[in-house]
C-alpha positions in Angstrom: 0.0 0.0 0.0 1.5 3.3 -1.0 1.6 6.0 1.7 2.2 9.7 1.1 2.6 12.2 3.9 2.7 15.8 2.6 2.2 17.7 5.9 3.8 17.1 9.3 1.6 19.4 11.3 -2.2 19.8 10.9 -3.1 21.8 14.0 -6.1 19.4 14.5 -4.7 18.2 17.8 -4.0 21.5 19.5 -7.0 21.1 21.8 -5.8 17.8 23.2 -7.7 15.4 21.0 -6.8 13.3 18.1 -8.4 10.9 15.6 -8.3 7.1 15.5 -8.4 4.9 12.4 -12.0 5.3 11.2 -12.3 8.9 12.3 -13.4 8.7 16.0 -12.1 11.7 18.0 -10.6 10.9 21.4 -8.6 12.6 24.1 -4.8 12.2 23.7 -4.6 10.7 27.2 -7.3 8.1 26.5 -6.4 4.4 27.3 -6.2 3.6 23.5 -3.8 6.5 22.8 -1.7 5.5 25.8 -1.5 1.9 24.6 -0.3 2.5 21.0 1.7 5.5 22.1 3.8 3.3 24.5 4.2 0.8 21.7 5.6 3.7 19.6 8.0 4.6 22.4 9.2 1.0 22.5 9.7 1.0 18.8 11.9 4.1 19.1 14.1 2.4 21.7 14.6 -0.6 19.4 15.6 2.0 16.7 18.3 3.2 19.0 19.5 -0.3 19.7 19.5 -1.0 16.0 21.4 2.2 15.2 24.2 1.3 17.6 24.3 -2.3 16.4 24.7 -1.0 12.8 27.9 0.8 14.0 29.3 -2.6 15.0 28.5 -4.0 11.6 30.0 -0.9 9.9 33.2 -1.3 11.9 33.8 -4.6 10.1 33.5 -6.8 13.2 34.4 -10.3 12.4 33.9 -13.7 13.9 31.0 -14.4 16.2 30.6 -10.7 17.2 30.1 -9.7 13.6 27.7 -12.6 12.9 25.7 -11.8 16.0 25.5 -8.1 15.0 24.1 -9.0 11.6 21.7 -11.5 13.2 20.4 -8.8 15.6 19.9 -6.4 12.8 17.6 -8.8 11.1 15.7 -9.5 14.3 15.3 -5.9 15.3 14.2 -4.9 11.8 11.4 -7.5 12.0 10.4 -6.4 15.5 10.2 -2.8 14.5 7.9 -3.6 11.6 5.7 -5.9 13.8 5.4 -3.2 16.4 4.3 -0.6 13.8 1.6 -3.1 12.7 0.6 -3.6 16.3 0.4 0.2 16.8 -1.9 0.5 13.8 -4.0 -2.4 15.2 -4.4 -0.6 18.6 -5.3 2.6 16.8 -8.2 0.9 15.2 -11.3 0.7 17.5 -14.0 -1.9 17.2 -16.1 -1.4 14.1 -13.4 0.4 12.2 -11.5 -2.6 10.9 -10.7 -2.5 7.2 -10.0 -5.1 4.5 -6.4 -6.3 4.6 -5.8 -5.0 8.2 -2.9 -6.8 9.8 -3.6 -8.3 13.2 -0.6 -9.3 15.4 -1.5 -12.7 17.0 -0.6 -16.3 17.3 1.8 -16.5 14.4 3.9 -13.6 15.6 3.9 -15.0 19.2 5.1 -18.3 17.9 7.9 -16.5 16.0 9.0 -14.8 19.2 9.1 -18.0 21.1 11.2 -19.7 18.4 13.6 -16.7 18.5 13.8 -17.0 22.3 14.5 -20.8 22.2 17.2 -20.4 19.6 19.2 -17.7 21.5 18.7 -19.5 24.8 20.8 -22.4 23.4 23.9 -20.2 23.7 23.2 -18.9 27.2 24.2 -20.4 30.5 21.5 -20.8 33.2 21.2 -17.7 35.4 22.7 -17.9 38.9 21.8 -14.3 39.8 19.5 -11.6 38.7 20.9 -9.4 35.9 21.2 -5.7 36.2 20.6 -3.6 33.1 23.9 -3.0 31.2 26.2 -5.3 29.2 27.2 -2.9 26.5 25.4 -0.2 24.6 23.1 -2.4 22.5 22.3 -4.7 25.4 21.6 -1.8 27.7 19.1 -0.4 25.1 17.5 -3.8 24.9 17.1 -3.8 28.7 15.4 -0.4 28.5 13.2 -1.7 25.7 12.2 -4.7 27.9 11.0 -2.3 30.6 9.0 -0.2 28.2 7.6 -3.3 26.7 6.2 -4.3 30.1 4.7 -0.9 30.4 3.1 -1.2 27.0 1.7 -4.6 28.1 0.2 -2.9 31.1 -1.3 -0.1 29.0 -2.9 -2.6 26.6 -4.3 -4.6 29.6 -5.8 -1.3 30.9 -7.4 -0.7 27.5 -8.8 -4.2 27.5 -10.8 -3.4 30.7 -12.7 -0.5 29.0 -12.8 -1.6 25.3 -12.8 -4.7 23.3 -9.4 -5.7 21.8 -7.7 -8.7 20.3 -5.9 -10.4 23.2 -3.2 -11.4 20.8 -1.7 -8.0 21.4 -1.2 -8.8 25.1 0.3 -12.2 24.4 2.7 -10.6 21.9 3.9 -7.9 24.2 4.3 -10.4 27.1 6.5 -12.7 24.9 8.4 -9.8 23.4 9.5 -8.6 26.8 10.9 -12.1 27.4 12.7 -12.0 24.0 14.2 -8.6 24.7 15.7 -9.9 28.0 17.2 -12.9 26.3 18.5 -10.8 23.4 20.2 -8.4 25.8 22.1 -11.3 27.4 22.8 -12.8 24.0 24.2 -9.6 22.6 26.4 -9.1 25.7 27.7 -12.7 25.4 28.7 -12.5 21.7 30.1 -9.0 22.0 32.3 -10.2 24.9 30.9 -7.6 27.3 30.5 -8.7 30.9 27.0 -8.4 32.4 26.2 -6.8 35.8 24.9 -9.1 38.4 22.7 -8.1 41.4 24.3 -8.5 44.8 21.9 -8.5 47.6 22.5 -5.7 50.1 25.4 -4.2 48.3 27.3 -1.8 50.5 29.1 1.3 49.5 32.7 0.6 48.6 32.2 -3.0 47.7 33.0 -3.9 44.1 30.0 -5.2 42.1 30.2 -8.7 40.7 30.5 -9.1 36.9 29.8 -12.1 34.9 32.2 -13.0 32.0 
């Protein structure tokens, strides 16, 4: 489908309202706007992770680090496109569905699970909780994981007041799991140590690091 955007500003939202797919006017702080707006925020963070990962590719990284960077590029490109589809889905209220509309559901959830299982094969079982970090790309993936959890909460909130396809909730739930696994997987193949949580860490004690 060809898309043409000629104007960036329209002034139609200056009073705090906007329009959904189908034309319904709603407040910008409505549950549906909060839901797909948070999905958009998540997509932006994946864009950051992807941008820094592309720097690794452009640097000519070889061996497993280079292979992993190219693999992550493919994964993140797919996730960004799926999230854009999900945002469009959430922006479409009941009764405004249109022919050919994409609905994120079981097939995409299964794809996420397969991606998790494949990367888990390379990772050792956890012996401690992981603190966000592990290099630039891994750190952005950790941030994306937390925003994904918030997006999931926003979609659940929306489901309490409006009818939605529950595939969106399942997708975001599984995506947050994948982002956690990917953050660890990237740290592993980039050779960057992860930060481990130490219970009751006291000032002056050196944090543990996992090689």
